[in-house]
Structure formats: C-alpha cells, structure tokens
DONU-180009 format. One record per residue (C-alpha): residue number from 1; residue in three letters; x, y, z. Coordinates in steps of 0.2 Angstrom, whole numbers, plus 5000, padded with zeros to 4 digits. Example, Ala and Ser with C-alpha at 12.3 -4.5 7.8 and 13.67 -1.06 7.14 Angstrom:
+-----+------+------+------+------+
! pos ! code !   c1 !   c2 !   c3 !
+-----+------+------+------+------+
!   1 !  Ala ! 5062 ! 4978 ! 5039 !
!   2 !  Ser ! 5068 ! 4995 ! 5036 !
+-----+------+------+------+------+
//
This chain:
+-----+------+------+------+------+
! pos ! code !   c1 !   c2 !   c3 !
+-----+------+------+------+------+
!   1 !  Met ! 4939 ! 5195 ! 4826 !
!   2 !  Gly ! 4950 ! 5199 ! 4841 !
!   3 !  Lys ! 4953 ! 5214 ! 4850 !
!   4 !  Thr ! 4969 ! 5225 ! 4843 !
!   5 !  Ile ! 4979 ! 5227 ! 4859 !
!   6 !  Lys ! 4986 ! 5246 ! 4859 !
!   7 !  Thr ! 5003 ! 5250 ! 4865 !
!   8 !  Gln ! 5005 ! 5265 ! 4878 !
!   9 !  Gln ! 5009 ! 5277 ! 4865 !
!  10 !  Gln ! 4993 ! 5276 ! 4854 !
!  11 !  Leu ! 4982 ! 5275 ! 4869 !
!  12 !  Glu ! 4991 ! 5293 ! 4874 !
!  13 !  Ala ! 4990 ! 5300 ! 4858 !
!  14 !  Glu ! 4973 ! 5295 ! 4857 !
!  15 !  Gly ! 4968 ! 5306 ! 4873 !
!  16 !  Trp ! 4971 ! 5289 ! 4887 !
!  17 !  Lys ! 4981 ! 5293 ! 4903 !
!  18 !  Ile ! 4984 ! 5279 ! 4914 !
!  19 !  Ala ! 4975 ! 5279 ! 4931 !
!  20 !  Ser ! 4980 ! 5265 ! 4940 !
!  21 !  Val ! 4985 ! 5248 ! 4940 !
!  22 !  Thr ! 4975 ! 5235 ! 4947 !
!  23 !  Gly ! 4964 ! 5221 ! 4950 !
!  24 !  Gly ! 4948 ! 5212 ! 4959 !
!  25 !  Thr ! 4937 ! 5217 ! 4969 !
!  26 !  His ! 4946 ! 5234 ! 4969 !
!  27 !  Leu ! 4949 ! 5233 ! 4952 !
!  28 !  Glu ! 4925 ! 5231 ! 4950 !
!  29 !  Arg ! 4927 ! 5248 ! 4963 !
!  30 !  Ile ! 4932 ! 5260 ! 4953 !
!  31 !  Leu ! 4925 ! 5252 ! 4938 !
!  32 !  Glu ! 4908 ! 5257 ! 4946 !
!  33 !  Met ! 4913 ! 5273 ! 4951 !
!  34 !  Tyr ! 4919 ! 5279 ! 4934 !
!  35 !  Arg ! 4901 ! 5269 ! 4930 !
!  36 !  Glu ! 4893 ! 5283 ! 4938 !
!  37 !  Leu ! 4904 ! 5297 ! 4934 !
!  38 !  Gly ! 4902 ! 5296 ! 4918 !
!  39 !  Ile ! 4920 ! 5292 ! 4915 !
!  40 !  Glu ! 4926 ! 5283 ! 4900 !
!  41 !  Phe ! 4936 ! 5269 ! 4904 !
!  42 !  Tyr ! 4952 ! 5254 ! 4894 !
!  43 !  Leu ! 4958 ! 5241 ! 4903 !
!  44 !  Gln ! 4974 ! 5234 ! 4896 !
!  45 !  Lys ! 4977 ! 5215 ! 4907 !
!  46 !  Val ! 4997 ! 5216 ! 4914 !
!  47 !  Lys ! 5007 ! 5201 ! 4919 !
!  48 !  Ala ! 5013 ! 5205 ! 4938 !
!  49 !  Glu ! 5031 ! 5208 ! 4933 !
!  50 !  Glu ! 5026 ! 5220 ! 4921 !
!  51 !  Cys ! 5021 ! 5230 ! 4935 !
!  52 !  Ala ! 5030 ! 5243 ! 4946 !
!  53 !  Gly ! 5030 ! 5240 ! 4964 !
!  54 !  Cys ! 5022 ! 5226 ! 4973 !
!  55 !  Ser ! 5011 ! 5215 ! 4963 !
!  56 !  Gln ! 5011 ! 5202 ! 4978 !
!  57 !  Cys ! 4996 ! 5201 ! 4983 !
!  58 !  Phe ! 4987 ! 5198 ! 4963 !
!  59 !  Thr ! 5001 ! 5186 ! 4962 !
!  60 !  Glu ! 4996 ! 5176 ! 4979 !
!  61 !  Asn ! 4980 ! 5177 ! 4974 !
!  62 !  Lys ! 4982 ! 5174 ! 4954 !
!  63 !  Glu ! 4970 ! 5188 ! 4952 !
!  64 !  Ala ! 4972 ! 5198 ! 4934 !
!  65 !  Ser ! 4981 ! 5212 ! 4936 !
!  66 !  Tyr ! 4975 ! 5228 ! 4923 !
!  67 !  Arg ! 4981 ! 5243 ! 4919 !
!  68 !  Val ! 4967 ! 5256 ! 4919 !
!  69 !  Tyr ! 4968 ! 5271 ! 4909 !
!  70 !  Thr ! 4953 ! 5286 ! 4908 !
!  71 !  Arg ! 4950 ! 5300 ! 4898 !
!  72 !  Gln ! 4938 ! 5315 ! 4895 !
!  73 !  His ! 4923 ! 5316 ! 4882 !
+-----+------+------+------+------+
//
C-alpha cells in the first residue's frame, strides 16, 4: 500500500518543522548527521518549481529535491 502524502499543515500539527530543501549529496550528508544526532526526520519530494530561491543546480543535474522536516522526540 502506498504512503499517504501529508500536507504541511498536517506535518506541523504533528510537531514537524521544515529544516531545509535539498537533494543529492548534500541531502545524504545532512541525513547522516541527523541519524548520528538521533534527530527524527521526514522527507517529502518536491518539484524544482515549488522551491523558493535557486533550484537551478538540482534541475541541471536532474537530481530530486526534498523538503526535509525534523522533530524532537
């Protein structure tokens, strides 16, 4: 069964906060850091045009971008 996509309002109600929007190797590095620190995270795939600011690097490299949410235990 597929994973239900939650809205930003639902995530915030559950205590999640947006930490960043990133992809590629930077995403891998920050997730590893969160694991090491014991920080819970939730990823939500986003389209480049949904991202504020520059998303040119992700588009040119054909990398998926993710909105990274974190919350305290």
